[in-house]
Structures are given as C-alpha cells and as structure tokens.
C-alpha positions in Angstrom: -53.0 11.1 -9.8 -50.4 8.6 -8.8 -47.3 7.8 -10.2 -47.6 4.4 -11.0 -44.1 2.3 -12.0 -44.2 -0.6 -14.6 -41.4 -3.0 -15.6 -41.9 -4.7 -19.0 -39.9 -7.7 -19.7 -39.5 -8.1 -23.7 -37.5 -10.6 -25.5 -35.0 -10.8 -22.4 -34.9 -6.7 -22.5 -36.3 -4.7 -19.6 -38.0 -1.6 -20.2 -38.5 0.8 -16.7 -41.3 3.8 -17.0 -40.2 5.2 -14.5 -38.1 5.1 -11.2 -37.6 8.7 -9.3 -35.5 7.5 -6.2 -34.2 4.6 -3.9 -37.4 3.7 -2.6 -38.8 3.1 -6.2 -35.8 1.8 -7.6 -37.0 -0.7 -10.2 -35.0 -4.1 -9.5 -32.8 -5.4 -12.6 -31.2 -8.9 -12.8 -28.4 -9.5 -16.1 -29.4 -8.6 -18.9 -30.0 -5.5 -20.8 -31.8 -2.4 -19.5 -33.4 0.7 -20.9 -33.1 3.8 -18.8 -36.0 6.2 -20.2 -35.0 10.3 -19.9 -33.5 11.1 -16.6 -36.0 12.7 -14.3 -35.9 11.4 -10.6 -33.8 12.7 -7.9 -30.1 13.0 -7.5 -28.7 11.1 -4.4 -26.8 14.2 -1.9 -23.5 12.3 -1.6 -20.0 12.0 -3.0 -20.0 9.3 -5.0 -22.9 10.8 -7.4 -21.9 14.2 -9.3 -22.6 17.4 -7.4 -23.2 18.9 -11.2 -26.4 16.9 -11.4 -29.8 17.2 -10.7 -31.5 14.6 -12.0 -31.3 10.5 -11.8 -32.8 7.4 -12.6 -32.5 4.7 -10.0 -32.2 0.7 -10.2 -32.0 -2.0 -7.5 -29.7 -5.1 -7.5 -29.9 -8.3 -5.7 -27.8 -11.5 -6.2 -28.2 -14.5 -5.6 -24.7 -15.4 -4.9 -21.6 -14.0 -4.9 -20.7 -11.9 -8.3 -18.1 -10.0 -9.9 -20.6 -7.5 -11.5 -20.0 -5.5 -14.6 -22.4 -2.5 -15.5 -21.8 -0.8 -18.7 -23.5 1.4 -21.2 -20.4 1.4 -23.8 -23.0 -0.4 -26.2 -22.9 0.0 -29.9 -26.9 2.0 -29.4 -25.5 4.7 -27.1 -23.0 5.6 -29.8 -21.9 9.4 -29.3 -24.1 9.3 -25.3 -22.7 10.5 -22.3 -23.6 8.7 -19.2 -22.5 8.9 -15.4 -23.4 6.1 -12.7 -22.8 5.4 -9.3 -23.4 2.0 -7.1 -24.5 2.5 -3.6 -25.0 -0.1 -1.3 -26.9 0.1 2.7 -30.7 0.8 2.7 -32.6 4.3 1.4 -32.1 5.4 4.8 -28.5 5.1 4.9 -26.6 3.6 2.1 -22.5 4.1 1.1 -20.6 4.5 -2.4 -19.3 1.6 -3.7 -18.6 2.4 -7.2 -19.0 5.3 -9.7 -17.6 5.9 -13.0 -17.7 8.9 -15.8 -15.7 8.0 -19.2 -14.5 5.1 -19.0 -15.9 3.7 -22.2 -14.4 3.0 -25.5 -16.9 3.3 -28.1 -16.0 5.5 -31.1 -18.1 8.7 -31.8 -17.7 9.1 -35.4 -19.2 12.4 -35.4 -16.3 13.9 -32.9 -13.7 12.8 -35.2 -13.6 9.2 -34.1 -13.5 10.3 -30.6 -14.7 8.0 -27.9 -18.2 8.2 -26.7 -18.4 9.4 -23.1 -19.7 6.0 -21.8 -19.5 4.5 -18.5 -18.1 1.3 -17.5 -17.9 -0.5 -13.6 -17.4 -3.6 -12.1 -17.7 -4.2 -8.0 -17.8 -7.5 -5.8 -21.2 -7.8 -5.1 -22.5 -10.6 -2.2 -25.1 -12.7 -1.9 -28.2 -10.6 -0.4 -26.7 -7.9 -0.3 -29.1 -5.0 -2.0 -27.1 -2.3 -4.3 -28.5 0.5 -6.3 -27.8 2.0 -9.5 -28.1 5.7 -10.6 -27.6 6.4 -13.8 -27.7 11.1 -12.9 -27.4 13.6 -15.9 -24.1 15.4 -14.8 -23.4 15.4 -18.5 -27.0 14.2 -20.3 -30.7 13.5 -18.9 -31.7 11.6 -22.5 -32.2 7.8 -22.4 -30.3 5.3 -23.1 -29.3 1.3 -22.7 -27.0 -0.5 -20.0 -26.0 -4.1 -19.5 -25.4 -5.9 -16.5 -23.6 -8.8 -16.3 -22.2 -11.1 -13.8 -18.8 -13.6 -13.0 -19.4 -16.1 -10.7 -16.0 -14.9 -7.3 -13.4 -17.4 -7.2 -13.3 -17.8 -3.2 -9.5 -16.6 -2.4 -6.9 -18.2 -0.8 -7.5 -15.2 2.0 -10.6 -15.2 3.8 -11.5 -12.0 5.9 -14.3 -11.3 8.6 -16.2 -7.8 9.0 -16.8 -5.9 11.8 -17.7 -2.7 12.1 -16.1 0.6 14.2 -17.5 3.6 16.0 -16.6 6.1 13.4 -14.3 6.0 10.1 -13.0 8.2 7.2 -12.5 7.6 3.5 -8.3 7.6 3.9 -7.4 5.1 6.0 -4.6 5.3 9.6 -3.7 2.1 10.8 -0.6 2.8 12.6 0.5 2.5 16.7 -0.5 6.0 18.1 0.2 4.8 21.8 3.9 3.9 21.7 3.0 -0.1 23.0 4.0 -1.4 19.1 0.3 -2.7 18.2 -1.7 -1.3 15.5 -4.2 1.2 16.1 -6.9 2.9 13.6 -7.0 6.9 13.4 -10.2 8.4 11.9 -10.7 12.2 11.3 -14.0 14.2 11.5 -14.6 17.8 11.6 -12.5 19.2 14.2 -11.5 16.3 15.9 -9.7 13.0 15.0 -10.6 9.8 17.0 -8.3 6.8 17.5 -9.3 3.2 18.2 -6.3 2.1 20.3 -5.9 -1.9 20.0 -6.3 -3.7 23.2 -4.2 -7.0 24.1 -7.1 -8.3 24.6 -8.8 -8.1 21.4 -10.8 -5.1 20.2 -10.7 -1.3 20.7 -10.8 1.5 23.0 -12.2 5.2 21.5 -11.1 8.2 22.2 -11.7 11.5 20.5 -9.2 14.3 20.4 -10.5 17.8 19.2 -8.4 19.5 16.4 -10.3 23.2 16.6 -10.6 25.0 13.5 -9.1 22.2 11.7 -7.6 23.7 8.4 -7.1 20.7 6.1 -8.8 17.4 6.6 -7.3 14.4 4.7 -9.0 14.7 1.8 -6.2 13.0 -0.2 -3.4 11.4 2.3 -2.1 10.3 4.9 1.1 9.4 7.1 2.6 8.6 10.3 6.2 9.3 11.8 7.1 10.2 15.6 9.2 13.9 13.6 10.0 15.2 17.1 10.8 12.0 19.0 8.8 11.9 21.9 7.6 8.3 21.6 4.4 8.8 20.3 3.5 9.3 16.1 2.2 12.7 14.8 0.6 12.7 11.8 0.4 14.4 8.6 -3.4 15.4 6.6 -2.9 16.0 2.7 -5.4 17.9 1.4 -6.5 19.7 -1.6 -5.4 23.3 -0.6 -2.5 22.5 1.7 -0.3 20.1 4.2 -1.5 20.0 8.0 0.8 18.3 10.3 -1.3 17.1 13.6 1.7 17.0 16.5 1.3 14.5 19.4 2.0 16.2 22.8 4.6 14.8 25.3 2.5 12.3 26.9 0.1 11.2 23.9 -2.7 12.3 25.4 -3.7 15.1 23.0 -3.0 16.5 19.4 -2.3 20.6 18.0 -2.7 20.9 14.5 0.6 23.0 12.9 -1.1 24.6 9.8 1.2 25.7 6.9 0.4 28.5 4.7 2.0 27.0 1.5 -1.0 26.8 -1.4 -0.1 22.9 -1.7 -2.6 20.5 -3.7 -1.5 17.7 -2.1 -1.7 14.6 -3.3 1.2 11.6 -1.0 2.2 12.6 1.9 5.4 11.0 3.8 7.6 11.0 6.8 11.0 10.3 5.4 15.0 11.3 6.9 15.9 13.0 3.6 19.1 14.3 4.8 19.7 11.1 7.0 20.5 13.0 10.1 18.5 10.8 12.6 15.2 13.2 12.5 11.8 12.9 10.0 11.9 15.8 7.3 7.8 15.9 5.4 7.7 15.4 1.4 4.5 16.4 0.2 3.5 16.0 -3.5 2.0 18.5 -5.3 -0.7 18.1 -8.0 -0.2 21.5 -10.2 3.1 23.0 -9.2 6.6 21.7 -8.4 6.8 19.6 -5.1 7.7 20.5 -1.8 9.7 19.2 1.1 9.5 20.5 5.3 12.8 20.0 7.0 13.5 19.1 10.3 15.5 21.6 12.0 16.4 18.8 15.2 14.3 20.7 17.3 11.0 19.2 16.2 10.2 21.7 14.1 9.4 21.0 10.5 10.5 24.1 8.3 9.6 24.6 4.5 12.0 24.7 2.8 12.1 24.6 -1.5 16.0 24.5 -1.3 16.0 21.2 0.5 14.8 18.6 -1.9 14.0 20.4 -5.4 11.9 18.3 -7.6 11.3 19.3 -11.2 8.8 22.6 -11.2 6.1 20.9 -12.8 2.6 19.6 -12.0 1.4 16.3 -12.0 2.9 14.8 -8.8 0.9 12.0 -7.2 2.6 9.3 -5.3 5.8 9.4 -3.7 7.5 6.5 -2.9 10.7 6.1 -0.4 12.8 2.9 -1.2 16.6 2.1 -1.1 15.8 0.8 -5.0 19.2 0.7 -5.9 20.6 -1.3 -2.6 23.5 1.2 -1.3 22.0 2.0 2.2 19.9 4.9 1.9 16.3 6.1 0.6 15.4 6.9 -3.0 12.4 7.9 -4.5 10.3 7.3 -7.1 7.5 9.8 -8.2 4.1 9.0 -10.1 3.1 11.4 -12.1 -0.5 11.8 -13.8 -1.3 14.8 -15.3 -4.2 14.6 -18.3 -3.7 16.6 -21.4 -0.3 16.6 -21.7 1.9 15.8 -24.3 3.9 12.4 -24.5 7.0 13.5 -23.4 6.0 16.5 -21.2 8.1 16.2 -18.0 4.9 16.6 -16.0 3.8 13.3 -16.8 7.0 11.4 -17.0 7.6 9.2 -14.0 10.8 10.1 -11.9 13.7 7.8 -9.7 15.4 10.4 -7.3 18.5 8.1 -6.6 20.0 9.3 -3.3 24.0 10.4 -3.9 24.0 9.8 0.4 25.4 13.1 0.9 21.9 15.4 1.3 21.6 15.7 -2.5 19.2 13.3 -5.1 20.1 12.6 -8.9 17.2 12.1 -11.3 18.0 8.5 -13.0 14.3 7.3 -13.9 15.5 7.0 -18.1 18.2 5.8 -17.2 17.1 3.1 -14.6 14.0 2.4 -17.6 11.4 3.5 -15.4 10.8 6.4 -16.7 6.9 5.6 -17.7 5.2 8.5 -19.6 1.4 7.2 -18.8 -1.0 9.0 -16.1 0.6 6.8 -13.3 -1.3 7.0 -10.1 0.2 4.9 -7.4 3.4 2.3 -7.3 3.9 -0.5 -4.5 7.8 -0.9 -4.5 8.7 -4.1 -2.9 11.2 -7.7 -3.7 8.1 -9.7 -5.1 10.5 -12.3 -6.5 12.2 -12.6 -3.1 15.8 -11.6 -4.9 17.3 -9.4 -2.5 16.1 -6.2 -4.4 13.3 -4.1 -5.1 10.8 -4.2 -7.6 8.5 -1.6 -8.8 4.8 -2.5 -9.4 2.7 0.6 -11.4 -0.8 1.3 -12.1 -1.8 3.6 -14.1 -5.4 5.2 -15.1 -5.4 5.3 -19.2 -2.7 2.6 -20.1 -0.8 -0.4 -19.2 0.2 -0.9 -16.1 3.9 -1.9 -15.5 5.7 -4.4 -13.3 9.2 -3.4 -13.0 11.8 -6.4 -12.0 15.1 -5.3 -10.5 17.8 -6.2 -12.5 20.3 -5.3 -10.0 22.6 -3.2 -12.0 20.8 -0.1 -11.8 18.1 -0.5 -14.4 14.8 -2.4 -14.9 12.8 -4.4 -17.3 8.7 -4.8 -17.8 7.3 -8.0 -17.3 3.8 -7.2 -16.5 2.5 -9.5 -19.9 4.1 -12.6 -18.1 2.8 -12.0 -14.6 -0.5 -13.0 -15.4 -2.1 -9.8 -13.8 -5.4 -8.5 -15.7 -4.5 -6.1 -18.4 -6.9 -3.9 -17.1 -6.1 0.8 -16.6 -8.5 2.6 -14.4 -7.3 2.1 -11.0 -5.0 4.1 -8.6 -5.1 2.9 -5.4 -1.9 0.2 -4.9 -0.8 -1.5 -1.6 1.6 -4.8 -1.2 1.5 -6.7 1.6 2.2 -11.1 2.5 -1.6 -11.6 3.2 -1.2 -15.5 3.6 1.8 -15.6 5.1 3.7 -17.5 2.8 6.6 -15.7 2.1 5.7 -13.7 -1.1 4.7 -10.3 -1.3 0.8 -10.1 -2.6 -1.1 -6.8 -3.3 -4.2 -5.5 -3.2 -5.6 -3.0 -6.2 -8.4 -1.0 -7.0 -9.5 -3.0 -9.9 -12.4 -5.5 -10.8 -10.3 -8.5 -9.1 -8.8 -6.6 -5.2 -6.4 -9.2 -4.1 -3.6 -10.5 -6.1 -1.9 -13.0 -4.4 2.0 -13.8 -5.5 2.4 -17.8 -6.8 6.0 -17.8 -6.0 7.0 -17.9 -10.0 7.1 -14.7 -10.8 2.8 -15.1 -11.8 0.1 -13.9 -9.7 -3.6 -14.8 -9.5 -6.3 -12.5 -8.6 -9.6 -12.8 -6.7 -12.6 -10.6 -5.8 -13.0 -9.3 -2.3 -15.5 -7.1 -0.5 -13.2 -3.7 -0.6 -9.7 -3.0 -2.8 -7.8 -0.4 -0.5 -7.4 0.5 3.1 -4.9 0.7 5.8 -2.9 -2.6 6.1 -2.2 -3.8 9.9 -2.3 -6.6 12.2 -5.6 -5.4 14.3 -6.2 -8.3 16.6 -2.5 -9.2 17.2 -2.5 -13.0 15.7 0.5 -12.1 13.5 -1.9 -11.9 10.7 -2.5 -8.4 8.7 -5.8 -7.2 8.5 -7.5 -4.1 6.6 -9.5 -1.7 7.7 -11.3 0.8 5.4 -14.6 2.7 5.5 -16.7 1.4 8.6 -15.2 -1.7 8.4 -12.3 -3.7 9.8 -11.5 -6.9 7.6 -10.2 -9.0 9.6 -7.9 -12.2 8.2 -8.6 -15.6 8.9 -5.1 -17.7 10.3 -4.3 -20.6 8.5 -1.1 -23.1 9.4 1.8 -20.9 7.3 4.2 -18.7 10.6 5.0 -15.4 10.7 7.2 -13.0 12.4 6.9 -9.2 13.2 9.5 -6.5 14.0 9.0 -3.5 16.1 11.8 -0.9 15.7 13.0 1.8 18.0 15.2 3.9 16.4 18.4 5.6 18.8 20.5 7.3 16.8 17.8 7.0 13.8 14.6 8.4 13.5 12.1 6.9 16.5 10.4 4.5 14.0 13.5 3.5 11.9 11.7 4.7 8.9 14.5 3.9 6.1 15.3 1.0 7.9 15.5 -2.7 6.0 15.2 -5.5 7.5 16.5 -9.1 5.8 15.0 -12.1 7.1 16.9 -15.5 6.1 15.7 -19.0 6.6 15.3 -22.1 4.0 13.9 -20.0 1.8 16.9 -18.0 1.4 16.0 -13.8 2.0 12.9 -11.8 2.6 13.5 -7.7 3.0 11.1 -5.4 3.9 11.8 -1.9 4.3 9.9 0.5 6.9 8.0 3.6 4.8 5.6 6.4 5.6 2.8 6.6 3.6 1.7 3.6 1.4 -0.4 3.2 -2.1 -2.0 6.5 -3.4 -3.6 8.1 -0.4 -3.5 5.4 3.1 -1.0 4.6 5.7 -0.2 1.6 7.2 1.7 -0.5 10.0 5.2 0.8 10.7 6.2 -2.8 11.7 7.7 -4.8 9.7 5.7 -7.9 8.8 7.2 -11.5 7.4 5.4 -14.4 6.2 7.8 -17.8 6.3 5.1 -20.4 5.1 5.5 -24.0 6.7 8.9 -23.1 7.7 9.4 -23.1 11.3 13.1 -21.8 12.1 15.0 -18.5 11.1 18.3 -18.4 10.8 19.1 -14.8 11.4 17.6 -11.6 11.2 19.6 -8.3 10.4 18.5 -4.8 10.4 20.3 -2.5 8.2 19.2 0.9 10.3 19.7 4.4 8.1 22.0 6.0 10.4 24.4 2.9 9.2 23.9 0.6 12.4 23.5 -2.5 11.6 22.0 -4.8 14.5 22.1 -8.9 14.2 19.7 -11.3 15.7 20.5 -15.6 15.6 17.6 -18.1 15.5 15.1 -15.6 16.4 11.8 -17.4 17.4 8.6 -17.7 14.4 5.1 -16.7 15.3 6.8 -14.2 17.8 7.0 -9.6 17.7 10.2 -8.9 18.5 11.5 -5.0 19.6 14.8 -4.1 18.6 16.3 -0.8 20.0 18.6 0.5 17.7 22.7 -0.8 18.2 21.0 -2.9 21.0 22.9 -6.0 19.7 26.1 -4.8 20.1 25.7 -5.3 24.2 23.5 -7.9 25.5 21.1 -5.1 27.1 19.4 -2.1 25.4 21.0 0.6 26.1 19.9 4.9 26.7 21.1 7.8 24.4 19.6 10.9 25.9 21.8 10.8 29.6 24.7 11.2 27.9 26.7 13.3 25.2 30.2 13.3 23.6 32.7 16.3 22.6 34.1 17.4 20.9 32.0 15.6 17.8 33.1 15.0 15.6 36.3 14.4 17.0 40.0 14.3 15.5 42.3 13.3 18.7 40.2 12.3 21.4 36.8 12.2 23.2 35.0 13.1 26.5 31.6 11.4 27.8 29.6 14.2 29.6 26.3 13.3 31.9 23.6 15.4 31.0 20.8 15.1 33.6 23.1 13.6 36.7 25.6 12.3 37.2 26.8 8.7 36.4 29.6 6.6 37.6 31.0 4.7 34.5 33.0 1.4 35.1 33.6 0.7 31.2 33.7 2.2 27.9 33.6 0.7 23.9 33.8 1.2 20.9 32.4 -0.5 17.6 32.5 0.3 13.8 28.9 0.6 12.3 29.6 -3.6 11.2 29.3 -4.3 15.1 32.9 -4.9 15.3 34.1 -3.8 18.6 37.8 -2.0 18.4 38.5 -0.3 21.4 38.0 -1.5 25.5 39.2 0.7 28.4 38.1 0.3 32.6 39.6 3.6 32.7 36.7 5.6 32.7 38.4 9.0 34.6 40.1 10.4 31.5 39.3 11.3 27.8 40.0 8.5 25.2 42.9 8.7 22.3 41.0 8.0 19.2 43.5 9.3 17.0 44.3 6.2 15.8 41.0 5.6 14.4 40.1 5.5 10.7 37.7 8.1 9.7 34.5 7.3 9.7 31.3 7.1 12.1 31.5 5.0 15.1 29.3 4.0 18.2 30.4 4.6 22.0 28.7 2.0 24.5 29.0 3.2 28.1 28.7 0.8 30.8 27.8 2.5 34.7 28.4 0.5 37.9 24.8 -0.7 38.1 25.3 -2.2 34.3 23.4 0.7 32.6 23.7 1.0 28.5 24.4 4.0 27.1 25.3 4.5 23.6 26.2 7.7 20.9 27.5 7.8 17.8 30.3 9.6 16.6 32.3 10.7 13.8 35.9 10.8 13.7 37.6 13.3 11.4 
C-alpha cells in the first residue's frame, strides 16, 4: 500500500502522521508541532548522533530573516529525552547548521528534580532558504511536542556578502602561507591540504599539497607560525589523539608532516615563544590529562619536553590564550578549563592564569587575580575592549554565566558582565574578537543566538544576528576590512567610511612572525593596542597581521612596536588606510637590515666584541650600538679592531653595522 503523509492543523497545533526522510519532510511554521513516534531514516552526517537509527523530518522556509528557536523544553514533555539537528541546503546535499541534546531546563520530578533531557536550539534563518529539522532517537523514540518561534533579525551595522570557496574544513585557518603578508586560507582533506593563496587582484589561486599517511586531522584546532624561521608559516593540527606539525619546506612549495607519538586529546594549540629565545615553541591543551609543551631547539625542531612549561597535572584543559595580561612586556597564559561532573573547587575545572616571571618560569595566579572561574569554560577572547591600555578577558562558559573580566591595572580583575548588555546566555564554546566596523573598538563573534556583538565604546555591546558565528578572521580581499571564512564560504565585510591601518611584522631577533609582539597606536582617540597571537578562539587560526580601525580619524600620531626581544620600533605619522611592514629594529636606522650574514663573538661579552662575516667577506665602514629603547650609545668608523664594551652596563644591546655599499646588518648581544 502506498504510504500517505498528512498535515492537519487543529487549534493552532500541527499534527504530522509520517515524515520519514528529507524528501517527505513535513513543512512547519511558527507554533507547536506534535511529533509521533520516530520511524524514518537518519542523516549520515556528523550533525546527527551516530547512535541514532530512527528520525522524523520537518522543513521550515522563512518569509524573512529570523532568529529561530526550536525547543522541546515544554511542560508536556517533562521527563522525556530528545535530540535535534538542523540542516540547510537540498536533500541531495545539505550541511549542518546546529544541533542540541540536553540544553532544556524543565525538571523531571521522577529523577529527584533533575532536568529533563530536552533540547533547545537557535539559529539565523535567511528568507527563502529551506531548513530541515530532524529529531532522532539517540536516546528515545517516543513522541513529543516542539515549539518553533521567530524573532525578526535586526540588520547589523556590519554587512557581509557570501562567496563560496572550492574546498572547506570544519576548523578554519586564515594565515599568510607564501610570505607576501596577504591572508590566505588553508583547508585540510584526507591526506592533503589545500591553500587558497590570495591574489593582489582579488580572488585566490588554489594549490593542493599531499600529506600522505596524515596521522592527525585538525578535528579540534589549527594554528600557524614559522617555527623554523625559513619565511614560510608552518601549521599544527590538534586532534583527539595527538598533535601533528605540518612543516613548510624552504621555498614554501611543499609540506611534510611531523607526527608526534604522545597521546594527547588535543584541544587548543598555539605557537608561542615560551622561553623568549627568539624561536617559536608549541603548546597543546590536553583534555584528559596534563597539557604539554614542545620546546624549540633553535635548529628547526620541536622537542617534547614535559619539564619545559609544567602546568597542573590535571585534565579539562580546553583553551590556552597567550597575552601580556599584566603589562610587563612578556606573554602570560590564561587557561580555560572544562570538566563536566567535577566538583566545584576541583582543580580540573578551575581556570588558571600563568604569569610569566621573565626568566623562563611561570607562576599560577588565577585566584590572586580574580579570574579563577570554576564553571565549565570553553574559550576566552583577551583584548583591550575599553582602550585603557591593558588586556581584558571575555570568557565563554558552556554551563554557567559568562564572565567579562575588566583589567583593573593592578594585577586584579573585576567581572562586569552584568553591565555590558551582553545576553546572559550559556552553551557557547567559540569566541573571537576583532574590530569589524573599523571604529576603533574591539567587537566579537560568539557562537550563540546573537552572533556579532558590536562594541558601543562605553562599556556596553549590542548583539546582532549573522548567518555565521565563527571561522578564521582576516582581510581576504585586501580592502582594510576584516572578513571571515567558515566552512565552504568566505563572508566579505562590506567597507564603510571608517579608516584603518594594518601592520605586518617581520621578526629578526624575535620569532619571524612577531608572535608575542604588542603594537600601540596613538591618535586623537587616545591609545589602542593589539597583540600578535597564534591560535584564536577555541579552534581556529586568524590573521597574524595587526589590524586597527580608527573610525573617522585620518591622522595617526605614532605607532610603537614592542617586540618579544625587547626591541622597540617607533614610527611617527604612519599613513592611514595603508598596510605597513615593519622589520624588527628597522627604525634604529633609515633602512631595513640583515642579521643572517654576520655573527658577534663572544656573546655574551664582558670586555669586547668582534664581528665575523658568515658567508663572504664584507667591507664595513661604520659600527653603532643602541640600547633597547633605541638610544644610540656608541659609534665608530674604526672597523678594523675589536669594540670595547667594558663600560657598558649589564644588559642587552643592538649592534648595527653598515658596509661600504650602505647595506645594514644587525645582531643583538648581551653585556655581562
């Protein structure tokens, strides 16, 4: 007998008899729908639970843009157990939009007043697009009711246009991969990765690189950084079993996997110079045990070293964010921790703050600073949200109230979340900050019902709906406005009339990317700061360039770059609406200089230093020595003898040599 599907509307309720597949999905609108016992097919995607074998299907097509909430958390469903998935596209090719298992709050009195296991999910639905609502029997296949509600979308002050890309990944990476300081896109497939290289004329060139026998996909995180200083960024993939470093060759035309044997349920990964020796190390959060660091040996190798940066030997480590939190010139680390079921006060779920002591050691100071949140924290976004010259911490929790820790400037923080205007929502894990409208105030993307939160500049934020909530952030069409790549799409930011500046860093004494550097920008607005970080949000990698919006202002008074090495570059009156590349130490002279053609000995020095040409003889005409503030303290044209440094105070200095062709060379040395 032919199966017949009916839809009956009675007193505002929608009753469906059979909806067994995508093709037979029952159309629903706002209101209550009654779901019969589950009997249909299950989608073969990661959005729906792999434990399910039955499902019922519904379709929804909005007439205008809405924020849609679908919930089974209704009194009529008390003590029931549901699982929901939302898809977009067509039945021949759809993608996961959202899913939920147990976000409901209605109590089940037969389970000692425990919550019922009901579902709540919200997403942005665009006019004319069809969305598929799938309820499956991961836990239970009996019938229940659900409610669909619509809230009209308020147009955000930032507009994005959608453009598909040829390949995609769940975890996104936006980073310069060919050394031209233009943001590229990296996606990873089975045993290969694809690099979409941004063209100066717009669009991308696509190149795929084989990674045979790839042992770890970036299923949880991806980060970029040039750890071997060859001028091309390397990658690290964080998976549920290990980390894999993807190393670029000397020409950036090929990549090789370095598979590490340590069994690490890897969450966030970061390239960061932990011991400040000028070489990028690697840090990997471990979900179920102590997190681990890989030490850079200075010869292009990352060595697993359990004693290098010892964190507490407990699990629940989800996201590590590196930032100069105490304003002392070196990178600290804030560790967001999530361990479901742990008791309050259990170190497995207490967020930790590791302050850098400046000598290669760190002190855990979360309680003293007031940022030792004990909820199930997934990620933080650390930026100077109030433009007062120090870093604040926005914290996203999965099971409790979020936090907005304002930096008091004295080593302590105050939670001001209740006054920020940000929704008191929970259940979000991805959090990333950027100035999307170029007004000079840091905004953020949040994986929740309102995805974009615009900084109002007065300590409050206003939320807006977007069709996306996360991804890799960077300038993907070279227009000075930050775009987002997520999944198979690039969302291009439509420019407004605000002005901007982008700074690209090239480290010499510091790591090549300038990771750990702080850039300060001064003008009529006062001061803004940015930091160069590897690893953003919970999963993704965003640009390693520093981007500032300056609103309607056109003049920039000064830009100061504070490098991890201690070198300070100062540029007066840089042009707005431009991209500037700064080589470390280059403002100590009128030209950029080289450091890989000379060496100094002895280094450290006590009484004198000598210069040695590494590749071929060089005819010098002048030597200078600068302190780290940029002040010249020694100058000579007598280049044929050792330089007496016995009268210099103990500390670090910059040695600058000029040859007879006016080419510059530089090295840092330590005076004992």
